[in-house]
C-alpha positions, -999 to +999 in steps of 0.1 A: +027+037+798+034+075+792+068+089+800+059+118+823+089+138+812+086+135+774+049+127+769+059+099+746+050+063+752+078+043+769+095+014+752+072-016+749+085-051+759+071-067+727+046-061+700+020-077+723+022-047+746+011-025+717-023-042+714-051-018+724-052+018+736-058+028+700-064+065+691-097+082+683-102+108+656-132+130+647-146+130+611-143+165+598-148+164+560-178+141+555-214+150+559-224+138+594-257+158+596-263+173+630-240+147+647-204+145+656-188+112+643-157+097+658-135+068+646-116+045+668-085+036+648-082-002+654-060-003+623-032+010+646-029-023+664+004-041+656-013-067+634-033-039+617-068-048+630-092-050+659-087-088+660-054-085+677-074-079+709-095-110+704-065-132+695-045-123+726-076-128+748-084-163+734-048-175+735-042-162+770-075-178+783-065-211+768-030-209+785-046-201+818-070-230+818-045-255+804-060-261+770-029-247+753+004-262+762+039-247+754+047-253+717+012-264+710-009-260+678-037-235+673-063-240+646-089-214+635-113-207+607-112-171+596-126-150+567-109-118+579-084-105+604-086-130+632-060-151+615-036-122+614-043-114+650-037-150+660-004-151+640+007-119+657+002-134+691+010-171+684+043-164+666+056-143+696+045-170+720+060-199+701+028-217+689+022-234+656-008-219+637-030-235+611-057-213+594-086-224+572-096-194+551-122-190+524-108-182+489-123-147+489-097-136+515-075-107+502-042-119+487-022-094+509-036-111+540-026-146+528+009-134+519+013-117+553+003-149+571+026-171+551+055-146+557+049-152+594+052-190+589+015-197+592+001-229+576-027-213+554-052-237+538-077-223+514-113-236+510-144-226+492-163-194+500-195-205+481-207-231+506-226-228+538-224-242+573-227-280+573-209-285+540-176-305+545-156-277+528-171-249+548-142-232+566-155-236+601-164-272+597-130-279+581-112-262+610-131-282+637-125-315+619-088-308+616-085-298+653-101-331+663-075-350+643-044-334+659-038-344+696-037-315+719-046-289+693-066-258+703-095-249+681-098-212+688-134-210+676-139-172+677-176-177+670-183-195+703-152-186+725-163-164+754-128-149+755-137-131+722-164-107+736-145-106+769-116-088+750-139-060+740-158-058+773-126-054+792-105-033+768-123-018+737-154-006+755-137+010+785-113+028+761-142+041+740-161+055+770-130+071+785-119+087+752-154+101+747-155+115+783-184+091+791-207+106+765-216+083+736-251+082+720-245+054+695-218+030+685-219+014+650-204-021+647-204-050+623-209-087+632-185-114+620-181-135+650-202-112+672-174-104+697-174-066+692-211-062+694-215-084+725-185-072+744-190-035+737-228-038+740-226-055+774-203-029+788-223+000+776-255-015+789-239-016+824-219+017+823-237+039+797-273+027+793-282+056+769-257+043+743-274+025+714-257-003+694-262+001+657-255-027+632-238-023+598-245-054+577-234-062+541-262-068+516-264-106+513-259-112+550-289-124+571-282-103+602-302-072+595-333-092+586-329-111+619-327-078+639-358-064+622-380-095+620-365-122+642-363-145+611-341-148+581-340-164+547-312-178+526-280-158+526-266-142+494-230-133+487-209-102+494-174-089+488-168-071+521-144-092+543-147-100+580-184-090+587-217-104+577-229-139+582-251-167+569-260-178+605-263-162+639-230-168+658-232-180+693-212-150+705-235-125+688-260-111+713-283-097+687-308-083+712-283-056+720-289-041+685-314-012+684-311-005+647-295-021+616-286-010+581-279-031+550-249-017+531-241-027+495-206-038+485-204-007+462-213+017+490-188+000+513-160+003+488-169+038+478-171+050+514-137+035+523-122+052+493-138+085+503-125+081+538-090+079+524-094+109+501-112+132+526-099+122+560-065+106+550-074+073+567-066+040+549-092+015+559-105-018+548-139-029+533-155-037+566-146-002+578-162+012+547-194-007+556-194+006+592-187+041+581-215+041+555-240+029+581-227+055+607-232+083+581-267+071+574-275+070+611-260+105+617-279+121+588-312+106+600-309+123+634-330+154+642-309+165+671-271+165+677-256+132+689-222+118+695-216+087+674-186+063+673-176+037+648-145+016+642-118+015+616-115-022+619-084-028+599-059-011+576-067-007+539-031-017+530-044-053+530-067-044+501-045-025+477-049-050+449-087-051+455-109-022+466-081+004+460-073-010+426-092+006+397-090-026+376-105-046+404-133-020+407-140-024+369-141-062+372-168-059+398-188-032+380-180-005+406-164+020+382-196+034+366-186+025+331-210+030+302-226-003+292-224-011+254-239-046+252-208-059+234-173-071+241-163-037+254-182-044+286-159-074+294-125-056+290-115-052+326-080-039+317-080-013+289-048-005+270-056+032+267-059+034+305-026+016+312-043-016+323-027-040+298+009-051+302+022-048+267+055-044+248+066-024+217+082-040+186+115-021+192+118-032+228+143-060+236+135-095+245+151-089+279+126-061+285+098-084+275+110-112+297+113-088+327+077-076+322+064-112+320+083-122+351+072-092+372+036-094+362+034-133+363+021-136+327+033-157+298+025-136+268+025-099+258+005-080+231+029-061+209+015-026+203+029+001+180+013+035+184-020+021+196-021-007+169-018-044+177+010-056+155+017-090+171+020-111+202+050-125+220+049-155+244+075-175+263+080-199+235+089-170+211+115-158+236+129-192+241+132-199+204+151-167+199+176-171+227+183-208+229+216-222+215+252-219+226+260-197+256+286-176+237+261-151+223+231-155+246+235-120+261+233-105+226+203-126+217+183-111+246+189-077+230+170-089+199+141-066+191+107-080+200+096-074+164+120-100+152+107-127+175+070-120+178+041-138+161+026-114+135-004-134+125-028-125+154-065-133+154-086-104+169-122-097+177-139-064+169-153-045+198-189-046+185-190-084+185-211-102+211-200-124+240-209-154+218-176-149+199-155-157+230-159-195+235-143-203+202-113-182+211-109-199+245-114-233+229-081-225+210-065-219+243-060-182+235-070-149+251-093-126+232-076-096+218-101-069+211-097-040+186-119-012+174-110-009+137-072-008+140-071+005+176-061-020+203-086-019+232-076-047+255-077-083+264-105-106+276-096-137+296-117-167+307-119-151+342-133-119+326-160-139+309-169-158+341-171-125+360-194-111+334-217-141+336-217-139+374-226-102+374-253-109+348-269-138+367 
């Protein structure tokens, strides 16, 4: 509620009172064609995403009808932000929360959830509905095994679209003075599409619902043809599906766009650079589709889309240049040799390394802060050795009297000097032998150290080449 004297919001009773009533901003520095494009900043919810609305709605509905008792347990399957929204609400209301999440979920989200005391259980992201390790099937099975547990089931829970029909949609129409030509949404559980779409159908019939769908998802095909084939894979989190959720009223969609992972990531990064808005990968997908829609129009229209969540949950992923390189999104030149597999290049600061004149304490601190067990030793761009945990231990063990001094030993006195390397021009076929020796591949070009290739880098290369 506004303070009539100051114009500022009055003091909220709890973080739950901060859910909803999010601001709207117009896009000014991107090409929107003849249209005006507006963004509703759902990243301003206390849990950082639009799913705070859904979580509160589902939990309060279960409290009202008696399915959720004081101190009870809530279980949910989530590939995106619903888990954080549930944590935001459940924690403040005193419920235990168990989340089943696919292993592609951003590390920041998992750390956030665990910091709130949530029981997070990871499962496979490469299996479909019906498989015992599919995240929704696992959550349902677990809920059946715990007496009195509530399976939130955002995909079928009517309180999900109700949250958007009663809060998100009225806010949108009020903020836009009742004049919206199109709203671009994604579908994860279907709640936003259905809730907003139903409200607009009743209160603003001219408003078209436009779908942004990641390449690999089956939803755009379903909109255009009424059928769909086998789903692929995609990196964007929280939207896109390999089935039609019960909560997704797909007949509300008038047009759909398929957006690649690359375009989603690039658009989200451009949004930050040009508009100063830090948004996640699903927001990048929605914005890319909204821009396509705007640029196709032959007369001015007022278009709205959503910033679904904050990009602070993806700093180690889509806002990390090394992650971009690992997924082939950095536009690097392809050489057809080992250079193509080096995700972290020494010359670009991507390799955690040490110098021969640095101390063992410095080396130890770098290992600990980066969660690694060995360091290349580089002197003026040349690889001169390698230092691992056993080298440090051998140099500092002994009586306690002089241990402090031993940690000041130069790395050059403790490192292993005989290092096997691979030349940059060699092929991928040279890697298995290195990994069979339980080593990482140290790649050089003549005497210049280029970087490191790990087993994960090789797996990623094979995946991208498949």
